[in-house]
C-alpha positions in Angstrom: 292.8 226.2 142.4 294.1 227.4 139.1 297.4 229.0 140.3 300.7 229.2 138.5 304.1 229.4 139.7 306.7 231.8 138.9 310.1 231.2 140.4 309.6 230.8 144.0 306.4 232.8 143.8 302.6 231.6 143.4 300.7 233.7 141.0 297.0 233.8 141.5 294.9 233.4 138.5 291.6 233.2 140.1 290.0 234.8 143.5 287.9 233.7 146.1 285.0 236.3 147.0 284.4 235.5 150.5 281.4 237.8 150.7 278.9 236.6 153.3 280.5 233.1 153.7 281.3 233.8 157.4 277.4 233.5 157.7 276.6 229.9 156.7 273.4 229.6 158.7 272.2 232.8 156.9 272.7 231.9 153.3 269.2 230.9 152.2 267.9 233.8 153.9 270.3 236.2 152.2 269.7 234.7 149.0 265.9 235.2 149.3 266.3 239.0 150.5 268.7 239.9 147.8 266.6 237.9 145.1 263.5 240.1 146.2 265.8 243.3 146.1 267.1 242.4 142.6 263.4 241.7 141.4 262.0 244.9 142.8 265.0 247.0 141.5 264.7 245.6 138.1 260.7 246.1 138.0 260.9 249.5 139.5 263.6 250.8 137.0 261.9 249.0 134.1 258.5 250.8 135.0 260.1 254.1 135.0 261.7 253.5 131.5 258.3 252.3 130.2 256.5 255.4 131.5 259.1 257.7 130.0 258.7 255.9 126.5 254.9 255.2 126.6 253.6 258.7 128.1 253.8 261.8 125.9 253.6 264.0 129.0 257.1 262.6 130.1 258.7 263.4 126.8 260.6 266.2 128.4 264.5 266.3 128.8 264.2 265.8 132.6 262.5 262.5 132.0 264.6 261.6 129.2 267.6 261.7 131.5 265.5 260.0 134.2 264.9 257.0 131.9 268.7 256.8 131.0 269.3 256.9 134.7 267.1 253.9 135.3 268.5 251.9 132.4 271.7 252.6 134.2 270.6 251.2 137.5 269.3 248.0 136.0 272.8 247.4 134.3 274.5 248.7 137.6 272.7 246.1 139.6 272.9 243.3 137.3 276.7 243.7 137.4 276.9 242.9 141.1 273.6 240.7 142.3 273.3 237.7 139.8 277.0 236.8 140.6 276.3 237.3 144.3 273.0 235.3 144.3 274.7 232.5 142.2 277.3 232.3 144.9 274.9 232.2 147.8 273.1 229.5 146.0 275.7 227.3 145.0 278.6 227.9 147.4 281.0 228.5 144.6 282.7 231.9 145.6 285.7 231.7 142.8 286.0 234.2 140.2 288.7 234.1 137.4 291.1 236.9 137.1 289.5 237.7 133.6 286.1 237.7 135.2 287.2 240.0 138.2 288.7 242.5 135.8 285.5 242.4 133.5 283.4 242.9 136.6 285.5 245.9 137.8 285.5 247.6 134.4 281.8 247.2 134.0 280.9 248.4 137.6 283.6 251.3 137.4 282.2 252.2 134.1 278.5 252.4 135.1 279.5 254.4 138.4 281.2 256.8 136.4 278.4 257.2 134.0 276.0 257.7 136.9 278.3 260.4 138.3 278.0 262.3 134.9 274.3 261.8 134.6 273.7 263.1 138.1 275.6 266.3 137.0 273.7 266.6 133.6 270.3 266.2 135.6 271.5 268.9 138.0 272.5 271.0 135.1 269.1 270.3 133.4 267.3 271.6 136.7 269.5 274.7 136.8 268.4 275.8 133.1 264.7 275.1 134.1 264.7 277.2 137.1 267.3 279.9 136.7 266.9 280.5 133.1 263.4 279.4 132.1 262.8 281.8 129.3 265.6 280.1 127.3 265.3 276.6 128.7 263.4 275.2 125.7 266.1 276.6 123.1 269.1 275.6 125.3 267.8 271.9 126.3 266.8 271.0 122.9 266.4 267.4 121.7 269.7 267.5 119.9 271.7 268.7 123.0 270.0 266.2 125.3 271.2 263.4 123.0 274.8 264.8 123.0 274.7 265.1 126.7 273.5 261.5 127.0 276.0 260.2 124.4 278.9 261.9 126.1 277.9 260.6 129.6 277.7 257.0 128.3 281.0 257.5 126.1 283.0 259.2 128.9 281.7 256.8 131.5 282.9 253.7 129.6 286.3 255.3 128.6 286.9 256.7 132.1 288.0 253.3 134.0 290.1 252.2 131.0 293.6 253.4 132.4 292.9 251.9 135.7 291.9 248.5 134.2 295.0 248.5 131.8 297.0 249.2 135.0 295.4 246.6 137.0 295.7 244.0 134.2 299.5 244.3 134.3 299.6 243.6 138.3 301.0 240.4 139.6 298.8 239.0 142.2 300.5 236.6 144.6 298.0 236.0 147.4 296.5 235.3 149.5 293.5 234.6 146.8 291.0 235.3 149.2 288.9 238.7 149.1 286.9 239.7 151.9 284.1 241.3 149.8 281.1 240.2 147.7 282.3 241.8 144.2 285.8 242.8 142.7 286.1 246.2 144.1 289.2 247.9 143.0 290.7 249.1 146.4 290.8 245.5 148.3 291.7 244.0 145.2 295.1 245.9 144.8 295.8 246.5 148.7 295.3 242.9 149.7 296.2 240.8 146.4 298.8 242.7 144.4 302.5 241.7 144.7 305.2 244.5 145.2 305.0 248.0 145.9 301.8 249.5 144.3 301.9 253.0 145.9 302.6 254.9 142.7 299.8 253.0 140.9 297.2 253.6 143.9 298.0 257.3 143.8 297.3 257.2 140.0 294.1 255.4 140.4 293.0 257.8 143.3 293.8 260.8 140.9 291.6 259.3 138.2 288.7 258.4 140.5 288.8 261.9 142.1 288.5 263.3 138.4 285.6 260.9 137.7 283.8 261.7 140.7 284.6 265.1 142.2 284.4 267.1 139.0 280.8 265.9 138.5 280.0 266.5 142.0 281.3 270.1 141.8 279.0 270.7 138.9 276.3 269.5 140.9 277.1 271.8 143.9 277.4 274.8 141.7 274.2 273.9 139.7 272.1 273.7 143.2 273.9 276.7 144.5 272.5 278.9 141.7 269.2 276.9 141.9 268.9 278.0 145.5 269.9 281.6 145.0 267.2 281.9 142.4 264.7 280.1 144.6 265.4 282.4 147.5 265.0 285.6 145.4 261.4 284.1 144.2 258.8 286.1 146.2 255.9 283.7 145.3 255.6 280.8 147.8 253.9 278.8 145.2 256.9 279.4 142.9 259.3 278.4 145.7 257.5 275.1 146.5 257.1 274.1 142.7 260.9 274.7 142.5 261.7 272.8 145.6 259.6 269.9 144.6 261.0 269.9 141.2 264.7 269.2 142.7 263.8 267.3 145.6 263.8 263.9 144.2 267.1 264.3 142.2 268.7 266.0 145.1 267.7 263.1 147.5 269.2 260.7 145.0 272.4 262.6 144.8 272.7 262.7 148.8 272.2 258.9 148.7 274.7 258.2 146.1 277.4 260.5 146.8 276.9 260.0 150.9 277.6 256.2 150.5 280.3 256.5 148.1 282.2 259.0 150.2 281.6 256.9 153.3 283.2 254.0 151.4 286.0 255.5 149.7 286.9 258.6 151.5 287.4 257.1 155.0 290.7 256.9 156.8 292.4 253.5 156.0 292.7 252.8 159.8 288.7 252.9 160.0 288.2 250.2 157.2 286.9 247.2 158.9 285.7 244.3 156.3 282.2 243.9 157.6 281.4 247.8 157.7 282.9 248.0 154.3 280.5 245.4 152.9 277.5 246.9 154.5 278.5 250.3 153.1 279.2 248.9 149.7 275.8 246.9 149.7 274.1 250.5 150.5 275.4 252.3 147.3 275.4 249.0 144.9 272.2 247.4 146.1 269.9 249.5 148.2 270.5 252.8 146.2 269.4 251.5 142.9 266.3 250.1 144.6 265.1 253.2 146.4 265.6 255.4 143.3 262.5 254.5 141.4 260.5 254.9 144.7 262.2 258.4 145.3 261.2 259.5 141.8 257.7 258.0 141.8 256.7 258.8 145.5 257.9 262.3 145.2 257.0 263.3 141.6 253.4 264.3 140.6 254.0 263.7 137.0 255.2 260.2 137.4 252.5 259.4 139.8 249.8 260.7 137.3 251.4 258.6 134.6 251.2 255.5 136.9 247.3 256.2 137.5 246.8 256.6 133.8 248.5 253.5 133.2 246.6 251.6 135.9 243.5 253.2 134.3 244.1 251.8 130.9 244.9 248.3 132.3 241.6 248.4 134.1 239.6 249.5 131.0 241.3 246.7 128.8 240.3 244.1 131.6 236.8 245.3 131.3 236.7 245.3 127.4 238.1 241.7 127.7 235.4 240.6 130.1 232.8 242.0 127.7 234.2 240.5 124.7 233.5 237.2 126.4 
């Protein structure tokens, strides 16, 4: 164990992520389960990206943002699952201090970026439904690129103060973390030495800014959308508006619902096993469900998939006729 001594205090330089180590009889089953989830997640999101890039009918702002969200989900999942799969397969649960900081930074950055993208997508739906005559002029290609660039850059800048603060902490143990990845809250509460209350308040404020402001933008956008839909006299118009927003709204509820269940619960209700299950939901399950939600509830995506299958079938027929 690569620990150092400073005076009479042992300084931790690596952590042990206990993860699912308390279930030794299920290690192989869990490995296979998470491997399948990882493959399905990557395949689903890559298919969405490929459809958005290859299909001209999907070259619209809504699907441009969807393609970016799918790219984000692939990175998001790859930050957590490969490390967890390696731990389940080899039994090595150690992670260095630098590796822990890096994992937290990438995870936090992608989490912040997803919050921003969900708010951008809700704003796109607001313009499309509430200001349809001005939509093409307002949501032009240049503005889409600006929103996307701002979301990615802001997302990766947002966790920097927290990461710098975390890097200055001294960790004196125990070095066992009852989690499957380096989530900020358990690392600081369980492992940091000394009084960290001020640092925790600062971190909470930054987290609220990153998550609450985009969430409020989503709420305001959908309040305006709902008001516009209720004013619509045509039942067909209402149905079209609801179907346009339903996929994105479902993803928003899943993402923010699981995140709030994890981070906004009272401290007294935090149980390690429950926390792991909730964290699994928003880090592993939600990125897996998102491509299914968008493909099953979106007629244009389903049509693009049918056209893609049709082209493959046609190519296979041509291949056989060649021989």
